[in-house]
C-alpha positions as CSV (number, residue, x, y, z in Angstrom):
1,M,-59.4,31.2,9.0
2,A,-56.8,29.1,10.7
3,G,-53.6,28.8,9.0
4,A,-54.2,31.5,6.3
5,S,-52.7,34.3,8.6
6,A,-50.4,36.1,6.2
7,S,-52.7,37.5,3.1
8,G,-53.7,34.6,0.6
9,Y,-53.2,31.1,1.8
10,R,-49.6,32.1,3.0
11,F,-48.9,30.9,6.7
12,G,-47.9,34.4,8.4
13,S,-45.5,33.0,11.3
14,Q,-42.3,31.0,10.3
15,S,-39.9,31.8,13.6
16,V,-41.0,32.7,17.2
17,A,-38.5,35.6,17.2
18,G,-40.0,36.8,13.6
19,Q,-43.2,37.2,14.9
20,G,-42.4,39.2,18.1
21,N,-40.9,41.7,15.6
22,A,-44.6,41.6,13.3
23,D,-41.5,39.8,10.8
24,A,-39.7,42.9,10.9
25,N,-36.1,41.5,11.8
26,A,-35.0,40.1,9.0
27,A,-31.5,41.8,8.7
28,E,-31.2,41.4,12.5
29,A,-30.0,37.8,11.5
30,N,-29.3,37.0,15.2
31,D,-30.6,33.2,15.1
32,V,-30.8,30.3,12.6
33,S,-34.3,31.1,11.6
34,V,-32.9,33.9,9.6
35,Q,-32.7,31.2,6.8
36,F,-36.3,31.5,5.9
37,Y,-36.4,34.9,5.6
38,N,-32.7,35.6,3.9
39,P,-30.5,32.8,3.8
40,A,-27.2,35.3,3.8
41,G,-28.1,36.0,7.5
42,L,-26.7,32.4,8.0
43,T,-23.2,33.9,7.9
44,R,-23.6,35.3,11.2
45,I,-24.9,32.4,13.0
46,K,-21.4,30.8,14.8
47,G,-20.8,26.8,15.4
48,K,-24.0,25.1,15.0
49,Q,-27.5,26.1,16.4
50,L,-30.7,24.2,16.4
51,Q,-34.2,26.1,16.5
52,L,-37.4,24.2,17.1
53,G,-40.7,26.1,17.5
54,G,-44.3,26.2,16.4
55,T,-47.5,28.7,16.7
56,V,-51.0,28.2,17.9
57,V,-53.2,30.3,15.8
58,A,-57.0,31.2,17.7
59,P,-59.1,32.5,14.9
60,H,-62.1,34.7,15.8
61,F,-64.5,34.4,12.7
62,T,-68.0,35.3,11.9
63,Y,-70.4,35.6,8.9
64,Q,-73.7,37.3,8.4
65,D,-75.6,36.5,5.0
66,T,-76.8,39.1,3.4
67,G,-79.0,37.6,0.8
68,S,-77.3,34.2,-0.9
69,T,-79.4,33.2,-3.7
70,R,-79.9,29.7,-6.0
71,F,-79.1,30.3,-9.8
72,T,-82.6,30.2,-10.6
73,G,-82.9,33.4,-8.1
74,T,-84.2,32.2,-5.3
75,S,-82.9,32.8,-1.9
76,T,-80.0,29.4,-0.6
77,G,-82.2,29.5,2.7
78,G,-79.7,27.7,4.9
79,D,-78.7,28.2,8.6
80,K,-76.1,30.6,10.0
81,P,-72.8,28.5,10.2
82,S,-70.9,28.5,13.6
83,N,-67.4,27.3,14.6
84,I,-66.4,27.9,11.1
85,A,-63.1,27.6,12.0
86,P,-61.3,25.3,14.3
87,D,-60.8,26.6,17.9
88,A,-57.1,26.6,17.5
89,A,-54.6,25.2,14.8
90,F,-50.6,24.5,15.6
91,A,-47.8,25.2,13.2
92,P,-44.5,23.8,13.7
93,N,-40.9,25.2,12.2
94,G,-37.6,23.9,12.5
95,Y,-34.2,25.3,12.1
96,F,-30.7,24.4,12.2
97,S,-27.3,25.5,10.5
98,T,-23.2,24.5,11.1
99,Q,-20.4,26.5,10.1
100,L,-18.8,24.5,7.4
101,T,-15.6,26.7,7.3
102,N,-15.4,30.3,8.7
103,D,-17.0,31.8,5.5
104,L,-19.5,28.9,4.7
105,T,-22.4,28.2,6.8
106,F,-25.1,25.0,5.6
107,G,-28.6,25.4,7.0
108,V,-31.7,23.5,6.8
109,G,-35.3,24.7,7.7
110,V,-38.7,23.1,7.9
111,F,-41.7,25.3,7.9
112,V,-45.4,25.5,7.2
113,P,-45.6,27.7,4.1
114,Y,-49.4,27.7,3.4
115,G,-52.4,26.8,5.1
116,A,-56.4,27.4,5.3
117,K,-59.0,25.3,7.3
118,L,-62.6,26.4,7.3
119,D,-65.8,24.3,7.8
120,Y,-69.3,26.1,7.1
121,G,-71.1,23.1,7.7
122,N,-73.9,21.4,4.8
123,T,-76.6,23.5,5.8
124,W,-75.2,27.2,5.3
125,S,-76.7,29.6,3.1
126,G,-73.5,29.2,1.0
127,R,-73.0,25.8,0.9
128,Y,-73.3,25.5,-3.1
129,A,-70.1,27.4,-3.2
130,L,-68.5,25.7,-0.4
131,N,-69.1,23.6,2.7
132,A,-65.4,22.8,4.1
133,I,-61.6,23.4,2.7
134,E,-58.6,22.2,4.3
135,M,-55.0,23.1,2.7
136,E,-51.8,21.4,4.4
137,S,-48.0,22.1,3.1
138,L,-44.6,21.2,4.6
139,N,-41.9,22.9,3.1
140,I,-38.0,21.6,3.5
141,N,-35.7,24.1,2.8
142,P,-32.0,23.8,2.7
143,S,-29.7,26.4,2.0
144,I,-26.1,27.7,1.8
145,A,-24.3,30.9,2.8
146,W,-20.9,32.2,1.7
147,K,-19.6,35.5,3.5
148,A,-17.2,37.2,0.9
149,N,-15.9,39.9,2.9
150,E,-16.8,41.9,6.3
151,H,-19.5,43.5,4.4
152,H,-21.0,40.9,1.5
153,S,-22.6,37.6,2.2
154,F,-24.8,35.8,-0.3
155,G,-27.1,32.8,0.4
156,A,-29.1,30.3,-1.7
157,G,-31.4,27.4,-1.2
158,I,-33.7,24.8,-2.6
159,S,-36.9,23.8,-1.6
160,A,-38.9,20.7,-1.2
161,E,-42.9,22.1,-1.4
162,Y,-45.4,19.0,-0.3
163,M,-49.0,20.5,-0.6
164,K,-52.6,18.8,0.2
165,A,-55.9,20.4,-0.3
166,K,-59.4,18.9,0.3
167,L,-62.8,21.1,-0.4
168,S,-66.5,19.8,-0.2
169,Q,-70.0,21.3,-1.5
170,S,-73.3,21.0,-2.2
171,V,-74.9,19.9,-5.0
172,D,-78.4,22.0,-5.7
173,V,-80.5,19.5,-6.4
174,P,-83.5,21.0,-5.5
175,G,-82.9,23.9,-7.5
176,S,-81.6,21.8,-10.5
177,I,-85.4,20.0,-10.3
178,A,-87.3,23.3,-10.0
179,A,-85.7,24.7,-13.2
180,L,-86.5,21.0,-15.2
181,P,-89.0,22.3,-18.2
182,S,-92.5,20.3,-17.4
183,S,-92.1,17.9,-20.4
184,T,-88.3,16.6,-19.0
185,A,-89.7,16.6,-15.2
186,L,-92.6,14.3,-16.4
187,A,-90.2,12.3,-18.8
188,L,-87.9,11.9,-15.9
189,A,-90.8,10.9,-13.0
190,G,-92.1,8.4,-16.1
191,Q,-88.6,6.5,-16.1
192,I,-88.3,6.5,-12.3
193,A,-92.1,5.2,-11.8
194,T,-91.1,2.8,-14.8
195,A,-88.1,1.6,-12.5
196,G,-90.2,1.0,-9.2
197,G,-89.5,4.1,-7.8
198,N,-91.6,7.0,-6.4
199,P,-91.4,10.3,-8.4
200,T,-93.4,12.1,-6.0
201,L,-90.3,12.3,-3.8
202,L,-89.0,14.8,-6.0
203,S,-90.9,17.5,-4.9
204,A,-88.7,17.2,-1.3
205,A,-85.4,16.6,-3.1
206,K,-82.2,17.6,-0.8
207,D,-79.1,18.3,-2.1
208,G,-76.3,16.3,-3.1
209,S,-72.8,16.2,-2.2
210,A,-69.3,16.9,-3.8
211,R,-66.1,16.4,-2.6
212,M,-62.7,16.7,-3.8
213,N,-59.1,16.3,-3.0
214,G,-55.3,16.3,-4.1
215,E,-51.7,16.6,-3.4
216,D,-48.4,16.9,-5.1
217,W,-44.6,17.8,-4.3
218,G,-43.2,21.0,-6.2
219,F,-39.6,22.6,-5.8
220,G,-38.4,25.8,-6.2
221,F,-35.5,28.3,-4.8
222,N,-34.8,31.1,-2.7
223,L,-31.8,33.6,-2.8
224,G,-30.5,36.3,-0.2
225,Y,-27.8,38.8,0.1
226,L,-26.7,40.7,3.3
227,F,-24.8,43.8,3.3
228,E,-23.1,44.9,6.7
229,L,-22.2,48.5,6.7
230,D,-20.8,48.1,10.0
231,A,-21.5,46.1,13.6
232,N,-24.6,48.0,14.4
233,T,-26.4,48.4,10.5
234,R,-27.2,46.0,7.9
235,F,-29.5,45.7,5.0
236,G,-31.1,42.5,3.2
237,L,-32.5,41.7,0.1
238,A,-33.9,38.5,-0.5
239,Y,-36.2,36.4,-2.7
240,R,-38.3,33.6,-2.8
241,S,-39.6,31.6,-6.0
242,Q,-42.4,30.5,-7.4
243,I,-43.6,27.0,-6.9
244,R,-46.1,25.2,-9.9
245,H,-48.1,22.8,-8.5
246,K,-50.3,19.9,-10.0
247,L,-52.1,18.4,-7.5
248,T,-54.3,15.4,-8.0
249,G,-56.8,12.8,-6.5
250,D,-60.3,12.5,-6.4
251,A,-63.8,13.6,-6.7
252,T,-66.4,12.0,-5.2
253,W,-69.9,12.6,-5.7
254,D,-73.0,11.6,-3.2
255,F,-76.5,11.3,-4.7
256,S,-77.8,8.9,-1.8
257,G,-79.6,11.2,0.8
258,V,-81.3,13.0,-1.9
259,T,-84.9,11.0,-1.3
260,S,-85.3,7.9,0.9
261,D,-85.5,6.1,-2.3
262,P,-82.3,4.8,-3.6
263,I,-84.4,4.3,-7.2
264,V,-85.0,8.0,-7.4
265,N,-81.4,8.8,-6.4
266,R,-80.1,6.7,-8.6
267,F,-82.1,8.6,-11.3
268,V,-81.0,12.2,-9.9
269,Q,-77.0,11.3,-10.2
270,A,-77.8,9.9,-13.9
271,A,-79.4,13.1,-14.8
272,S,-77.0,15.3,-13.2
273,G,-74.3,14.0,-15.3
274,K,-72.0,13.7,-12.0
275,A,-69.7,10.4,-11.9
276,N,-66.7,9.7,-9.6
277,S,-63.3,10.4,-11.1
278,D,-60.3,11.3,-10.7
279,A,-59.4,15.2,-9.9
280,R,-56.9,17.9,-10.9
281,V,-55.5,21.4,-9.8
282,R,-53.0,23.3,-11.3
283,L,-51.6,26.0,-9.3
284,T,-48.4,28.2,-8.8
285,T,-47.8,29.9,-5.7
286,P,-46.1,33.1,-5.8
287,E,-42.6,34.6,-5.6
288,T,-41.8,37.3,-3.3
289,V,-39.2,39.9,-2.8
290,S,-38.1,41.6,0.2
291,A,-35.7,44.0,1.3
292,N,-35.2,45.1,5.3
293,A,-33.2,47.0,7.4
294,F,-31.5,46.7,11.1
295,H,-29.9,49.1,13.5
296,Q,-28.5,48.7,16.6
297,I,-29.1,52.4,18.6
298,N,-27.2,51.4,21.6
299,D,-26.5,48.7,24.0
300,T,-30.3,48.9,25.0
301,W,-32.4,49.8,21.7
302,A,-32.8,48.2,18.2
303,V,-35.0,49.2,15.5
304,M,-35.7,47.5,12.3
305,G,-38.3,47.2,9.2
306,D,-38.9,44.9,6.2
307,V,-41.2,45.8,2.9
308,T,-42.4,42.5,1.0
309,W,-43.9,42.4,-2.4
310,T,-46.1,39.6,-3.3
311,R,-46.3,38.2,-6.6
312,N,-50.0,36.8,-6.0
313,S,-51.5,37.5,-9.6
314,R,-49.8,34.1,-9.9
315,L,-53.0,32.6,-8.4
316,K,-55.5,33.1,-10.8
317,D,-58.4,31.2,-11.5
318,L,-58.4,27.5,-9.9
319,H,-59.8,25.5,-12.5
320,I,-60.6,22.0,-10.7
321,E,-60.2,19.3,-13.8
322,F,-61.9,15.9,-14.0
323,P,-59.7,14.2,-16.4
324,G,-61.3,11.1,-18.1
325,T,-65.1,12.7,-18.1
326,S,-66.8,14.7,-20.0
327,E,-67.3,17.0,-17.1
328,G,-66.1,20.5,-17.8
329,D,-63.8,22.5,-14.4
330,E,-64.9,23.8,-12.1
331,V,-63.5,26.9,-11.4
332,I,-63.3,29.3,-8.7
333,R,-62.8,32.9,-9.9
334,Q,-59.8,34.6,-7.8
335,Q,-57.8,36.8,-10.4
336,W,-55.5,37.9,-7.2
337,R,-53.3,41.0,-7.4
338,D,-50.0,41.4,-6.2
339,T,-49.7,43.2,-2.9
340,V,-46.9,44.5,-0.3
341,R,-46.7,43.9,3.5
342,V,-44.9,46.7,5.4
343,S,-43.6,46.0,9.1
344,V,-41.6,47.7,11.5
345,G,-40.2,46.6,15.0
346,A,-37.9,47.8,17.8
347,N,-36.1,45.7,20.3
348,Y,-35.4,46.7,24.2
349,R,-32.8,44.7,26.0
350,I,-33.5,44.6,29.8
351,N,-30.8,42.6,30.4
352,Q,-28.4,40.0,29.9
353,R,-31.3,37.2,29.8
354,F,-34.1,39.6,28.9
355,L,-35.2,40.8,25.3
356,V,-38.1,42.3,25.1
357,R,-39.5,42.8,21.0
358,A,-42.3,44.7,19.6
359,G,-43.3,45.2,16.2
360,Y,-46.6,46.5,13.5
361,A,-47.2,45.3,10.2
362,Y,-49.7,46.4,7.7
363,D,-50.4,43.4,5.2
364,Q,-52.6,44.1,1.7
365,S,-55.1,41.3,0.7
366,P,-54.9,40.0,-2.5
367,V,-58.6,40.0,-3.3
368,R,-59.7,42.5,-5.6
369,S,-63.6,42.6,-5.0
370,A,-66.7,41.1,-3.3
371,E,-67.3,39.7,-6.4
372,L,-64.2,37.8,-6.4
373,T,-64.3,37.3,-2.7
374,H,-64.8,33.4,-2.9
375,P,-65.9,31.6,0.9
376,A,-62.6,29.5,0.4
377,L,-60.7,32.8,1.4
378,P,-62.9,35.5,2.3
379,D,-59.3,37.5,2.8
380,G,-59.4,41.1,4.1
381,D,-56.2,43.8,4.8
382,R,-54.7,43.0,7.9
383,N,-53.1,45.2,10.9
384,W,-50.6,43.5,12.7
385,L,-49.5,44.1,16.5
386,S,-47.1,41.8,17.7
387,L,-45.3,41.3,21.5
388,G,-42.2,38.7,22.0
389,L,-39.7,38.0,24.9
390,N,-36.0,36.3,24.5
391,V,-35.2,34.3,27.4
392,K,-31.5,33.9,27.8
393,V,-31.7,30.2,29.6
394,D,-27.7,29.7,29.7
395,D,-24.8,30.6,27.5
396,K,-25.9,28.1,25.2
397,S,-29.7,28.2,24.9
398,S,-32.6,30.4,24.6
399,I,-36.1,30.4,24.9
400,D,-38.9,32.8,22.3
401,L,-42.3,33.9,23.3
402,A,-44.4,35.7,20.9
403,Y,-48.0,36.7,20.9
404,S,-49.7,38.4,17.8
405,Y,-53.1,40.1,17.5
406,V,-54.3,40.4,14.2
407,K,-57.5,42.3,12.7
408,L,-58.9,42.0,9.1
409,D,-60.9,44.8,7.4
410,D,-64.8,43.7,7.5
411,V,-65.3,41.9,4.1
412,R,-68.0,41.9,1.7
413,S,-68.8,39.0,-0.5
414,N,-71.1,39.0,-3.7
415,Y,-69.2,36.1,-5.8
416,K,-71.3,34.4,-8.6
417,N,-70.6,31.3,-9.7
418,A,-70.5,31.5,-13.6
419,C,-71.6,28.4,-14.1
420,Y,-75.1,26.6,-13.8
421,P,-76.2,23.1,-13.3
422,T,-77.7,22.8,-16.9
423,S,-74.0,23.9,-18.5
424,T,-72.2,21.5,-20.7
425,T,-69.0,23.1,-20.6
426,C,-68.2,23.7,-16.9
427,T,-69.0,22.3,-13.4
428,G,-70.9,24.4,-10.7
429,N,-74.0,25.4,-9.4
430,G,-74.5,28.7,-10.4
431,E,-75.2,30.0,-7.1
432,T,-74.6,33.6,-5.6
433,T,-73.2,33.5,-1.9
434,K,-73.8,37.0,-0.9
435,G,-72.5,37.7,3.0
436,L,-70.5,39.7,5.4
437,Y,-67.2,38.4,6.8
438,Q,-65.2,39.6,10.2
439,T,-62.3,38.2,11.4
440,F,-59.4,38.6,14.1
441,L,-56.7,36.2,15.1
442,Q,-54.8,35.7,17.8
443,F,-51.2,33.8,17.7
444,F,-49.2,32.4,20.7
445,G,-45.5,31.4,19.6
446,L,-42.5,29.2,21.5
447,S,-39.4,28.2,20.3
448,Y,-36.4,26.9,21.9
449,T,-32.6,27.4,20.5
450,Y,-29.7,25.4,21.5
451,R,-25.9,26.3,20.7
452,F,-23.3,23.8,20.0
């Protein structure tokens, strides 16, 4: 699952320095990327600072079918998918801050908050649930931070978030034909013959296909507080709001490859009731609340930790609407649960040039059960192990490197679509997708920081 590197669709690395500590270092507030985690930490960034970086995600993803079926109860057949996820995906980020006064700092961040990319192909056993999904996003997040006194700092930001998504799936034409009452099948064959088509081709009909896409801008905010007990110990609280999106785009249904006879294909599409139209999906991204701490033990060692709660229950079932048609919604059942991510980290300073980072995190999955595990997000609880290195190039610039290994628990799917091809109130294939997913990911991060 390239891109979906934290639980749910949330991308897990917004800072290479943070990645090196498994995102346990929000209260460290030692570089400009702190504004993503806690905008109040900007008060510790002196002068002007610019950081440009990114993370390459290399996923390893396998699927083993354990009995997927059509709505008729027969096997879907299909191939074992290969190369489900891309070989690698890249997510950039950039941050800038400038002190307006001794107590007031402005910053802006640009990052990728959500993402996913999976391509099972159109011949796999779960094709009636999903062939491919791609989600891209970009968040532009200006912030302001105020240092009230030597102990208390406050920060706030606003977010303009762009989101684009597209998915494709097969349409179960063979199953639908097999399920037709004999009288209906005879009538359809007669109509095709009268129009000059070859109705015998119905017995070897292939799948149709559907493609849907949408995009939208949404807006939200984030808040932060930093308490500095002394020069070596800090505590932080941060909140990032929900963002409501209404993705609008198109739905395209293609029956041109069902048989070799275009007349037959035309009748099959008409019988399906599917027509090209607009498409719309409403979703609300989850808010997060974080608490974190940092302590510099001595000149060599520092320790830190973070607990983040995510209100994933905001993401309930996804309804794909087809406005302007008589088609009912296509429903992707999710009913996610709220989750907690816990991370701990440590820094070891070798000398004035080199600082080594390490961290571990446990990240809960929002998916409740195998029955709610859709192929778009076969998500499991995650264990993170991270290493990082900060190299001081000169008095004004530094480089951060990070590597993370993330192992997901094995995930079983037994997802049943409650909507059948014969339904008039909803859209779906009525399939059951049943299988085992095994996933691990590797992250390679690199960033450059310049202090003016």
